[in-house]
C-alpha positions, 0 to 999 in steps of 0.5 A: 769391068769383064769376067776376065778381070775378075778371074785375073784379080782372083788369081793375082790375090792368091799370088799376093796373099802368098807374097809371090808378087814383086810390084817393082816396075809394074806399075800399070798391073798394081794400079789395075789391082788397086783399083778392084781391091778397092771395090766394096765387092772385092773386100770379103775376099781380102779378109779371108785368111788361111789357117797356116799361112798368113799374108804380107801386112799390106795385102789388105791396103789398097793403097800398097 
């Protein structure tokens, strides 16, 4: 894992939170992101919420 992985995962997490990613056809990226989502250090990020915008139901699910 590199700093680039962490930076990319943070950006993807925001887009995922907003429901802006269609994972269809992106299985390799989805698997990479699911691996990062499953790390204990990533869990606090997934628990954060905005006041006005709610994430999709699958957002915290590692096996989305």
